[in-house]
C-alpha positions as a Markdown table, in Angstrom:
| # | Residue | x | y | z |
|---|---|---|---|---|
| 1 | Met | 102.2 | 132.0 | 95.3 |
| 2 | Leu | 99.5 | 130.0 | 97.2 |
| 3 | Val | 95.8 | 130.8 | 97.8 |
| 4 | Lys | 96.3 | 130.9 | 101.6 |
| 5 | Glu | 98.8 | 133.8 | 101.1 |
| 6 | Leu | 96.2 | 136.0 | 99.2 |
| 7 | Gln | 94.6 | 139.0 | 100.9 |
| 8 | Ala | 91.8 | 141.4 | 99.8 |
| 9 | Lys | 92.9 | 144.3 | 97.7 |
| 10 | Gln | 96.2 | 142.6 | 96.8 |
| 11 | Gly | 97.5 | 143.1 | 93.3 |
| 12 | Asn | 100.3 | 141.7 | 91.2 |
| 13 | Val | 99.2 | 138.1 | 91.9 |
| 14 | Asp | 101.1 | 135.4 | 90.0 |
| 15 | Ile | 99.5 | 132.0 | 90.6 |
| 16 | Asn | 98.8 | 128.6 | 89.0 |
| 17 | Leu | 95.4 | 127.2 | 89.6 |
| 18 | Asp | 93.3 | 124.1 | 88.7 |
| 19 | Val | 89.8 | 125.0 | 87.5 |
| 20 | His | 87.1 | 122.7 | 89.0 |
| 21 | Glu | 83.9 | 124.2 | 87.6 |
| 22 | Ile | 82.6 | 127.3 | 85.9 |
| 23 | Gly | 79.2 | 128.8 | 86.6 |
| 24 | Gln | 76.8 | 130.1 | 84.1 |
| 25 | Pro | 77.9 | 133.3 | 82.4 |
| 26 | Arg | 75.9 | 136.4 | 83.2 |
| 27 | Glu | 75.5 | 139.4 | 80.9 |
| 28 | Phe | 75.8 | 143.0 | 82.1 |
| 29 | Gln | 75.7 | 146.6 | 80.9 |
| 30 | Lys | 78.2 | 149.1 | 82.3 |
| 31 | Phe | 79.0 | 152.6 | 80.9 |
| 32 | Gly | 76.9 | 151.8 | 77.8 |
| 33 | Lys | 78.9 | 148.6 | 77.0 |
| 34 | Ser | 77.8 | 145.0 | 77.4 |
| 35 | Gly | 80.0 | 142.3 | 78.8 |
| 36 | Arg | 79.9 | 138.8 | 80.4 |
| 37 | Val | 81.1 | 137.5 | 83.7 |
| 38 | Ala | 81.2 | 134.0 | 85.3 |
| 39 | Thr | 82.4 | 132.7 | 88.6 |
| 40 | Ala | 84.6 | 129.6 | 88.6 |
| 41 | Ser | 85.9 | 127.4 | 91.4 |
| 42 | Ala | 89.6 | 126.8 | 91.4 |
| 43 | Ser | 92.4 | 125.6 | 93.7 |
| 44 | Asp | 96.1 | 125.8 | 94.0 |
| 45 | Glu | 98.6 | 122.9 | 94.4 |
| 46 | Thr | 97.7 | 122.5 | 98.1 |
| 47 | Gly | 94.0 | 122.0 | 97.2 |
| 48 | Thr | 92.9 | 125.3 | 98.8 |
| 49 | Lys | 90.0 | 126.6 | 96.8 |
| 50 | Ile | 89.2 | 130.2 | 95.7 |
| 51 | Asn | 86.5 | 131.8 | 93.5 |
| 52 | Leu | 87.9 | 133.0 | 90.2 |
| 53 | Thr | 86.0 | 135.7 | 88.3 |
| 54 | Leu | 86.2 | 135.3 | 84.6 |
| 55 | Trp | 85.5 | 138.2 | 82.2 |
| 56 | Asn | 84.3 | 138.2 | 78.6 |
| 57 | Glu | 86.7 | 136.2 | 76.3 |
| 58 | Asp | 88.3 | 134.4 | 79.3 |
| 59 | Ile | 85.0 | 132.6 | 79.9 |
| 60 | Asp | 85.3 | 130.9 | 76.5 |
| 61 | Lys | 89.1 | 130.3 | 76.9 |
| 62 | Val | 88.9 | 128.3 | 80.2 |
| 63 | Lys | 87.2 | 125.0 | 80.7 |
| 64 | Ala | 86.7 | 122.9 | 83.9 |
| 65 | Gly | 89.7 | 120.6 | 84.2 |
| 66 | Asp | 92.2 | 123.2 | 82.9 |
| 67 | Lys | 95.3 | 124.3 | 84.6 |
| 68 | Ile | 95.7 | 128.1 | 84.3 |
| 69 | His | 98.5 | 130.6 | 85.1 |
| 70 | Leu | 97.2 | 134.0 | 86.2 |
| 71 | Val | 99.7 | 136.9 | 85.9 |
| 72 | Asn | 99.3 | 140.3 | 87.5 |
| 73 | Gly | 95.9 | 139.2 | 89.0 |
| 74 | Tyr | 93.9 | 141.1 | 91.6 |
| 75 | Val | 92.2 | 139.8 | 94.8 |
| 76 | Asn | 88.9 | 141.4 | 95.8 |
| 77 | Glu | 86.3 | 140.4 | 98.4 |
| 78 | Trp | 82.6 | 139.7 | 97.7 |
| 79 | Gln | 80.2 | 138.9 | 100.5 |
| 80 | Gly | 83.0 | 138.0 | 102.9 |
| 81 | Glu | 84.9 | 135.7 | 100.5 |
| 82 | Leu | 88.1 | 136.3 | 98.5 |
| 83 | Gln | 87.8 | 136.3 | 94.7 |
| 84 | Leu | 90.6 | 136.3 | 92.3 |
| 85 | Thr | 90.4 | 138.1 | 88.9 |
| 86 | Thr | 92.5 | 139.3 | 86.1 |
| 87 | Gly | 91.4 | 142.8 | 86.7 |
| 88 | Arg | 92.4 | 145.5 | 84.1 |
| 89 | Met | 96.0 | 144.6 | 83.8 |
| 90 | Gly | 96.1 | 140.9 | 84.4 |
| 91 | Lys | 96.5 | 138.0 | 82.0 |
| 92 | Leu | 95.1 | 134.5 | 82.2 |
| 93 | Glu | 96.7 | 131.6 | 80.2 |
| 94 | Val | 95.6 | 128.0 | 80.0 |
| 95 | Val | 98.8 | 126.0 | 80.5 |
| 96 | Gly | 97.6 | 122.4 | 80.5 |
| 97 | Lys | 95.2 | 120.0 | 82.1 |
| 98 | Ala | 94.5 | 120.1 | 85.9 |
| 99 | Asp | 95.6 | 117.5 | 88.3 |
| 100 | Ile | 92.1 | 117.2 | 89.7 |
| 101 | Ala | 91.3 | 113.9 | 91.4 |
| 102 | Glu | 88.4 | 114.9 | 93.4 |
| 103 | Lys | 86.7 | 112.1 | 95.3 |
| 104 | Lys | 83.0 | 112.0 | 94.9 |
| 105 | Thr | 80.8 | 110.1 | 97.3 |
| 106 | Val | 78.0 | 108.1 | 95.8 |
| 107 | Tyr | 75.2 | 107.0 | 98.1 |
| 108 | Thr | 73.2 | 104.0 | 97.3 |
| 109 | Asn | 71.1 | 101.4 | 99.0 |
| 110 | Ala | 72.4 | 98.6 | 96.9 |
| 111 | Pro | 74.8 | 96.2 | 98.5 |
| 112 | Pro | 78.3 | 96.0 | 97.1 |
| 113 | Ala | 78.8 | 93.6 | 94.2 |
| 114 | Asp | 81.0 | 91.3 | 96.4 |
| 115 | Ala | 78.6 | 91.3 | 99.4 |
| 116 | Glu | 77.5 | 88.1 | 100.9 |
| 117 | Glu | 73.9 | 87.0 | 101.0 |
| 118 | Pro | 71.7 | 89.3 | 103.2 |
| 119 | Val | 71.4 | 88.3 | 106.8 |
| 120 | Asn | 68.0 | 88.5 | 108.5 |
| 121 | Val | 68.2 | 90.3 | 111.8 |
| 122 | Asp | 65.6 | 90.4 | 114.5 |
| 123 | Glu | 64.7 | 93.7 | 116.1 |
| 124 | Glu | 65.9 | 92.3 | 119.4 |
| 125 | Asp | 69.4 | 91.9 | 117.9 |
| 126 | Val | 69.7 | 95.7 | 117.1 |
| 127 | Glu | 68.4 | 97.1 | 120.4 |
| 128 | Gly | 70.8 | 99.6 | 121.9 |
| 129 | Ile | 72.7 | 100.3 | 118.6 |
């Protein structure tokens, strides 16, 4: 299954994902019990991203850079965006390391190491650029 095939309120989701990053866990109280939840960013083999909700022990189980297999997951919608979760009946398993090769752009004012000596340019030379 692929992320682009997922729809809100869909259950029985079986998918492999690469985890990119995991947000700070938050604690909550519900029905007199405490728990933890964190939102992770993940993508499928096509690179399509989705938010992944991690609950309690799954937060400690998964690290950024892991490849996971989610079985019997559930898709819900939060603030107009789809989110994938294990729900009550799902299971999340770490199956290896992700194939993440994200390109990051680094901005700098320094010239490249192999650049030639700087060339002085008059303001008249750059008019109209």
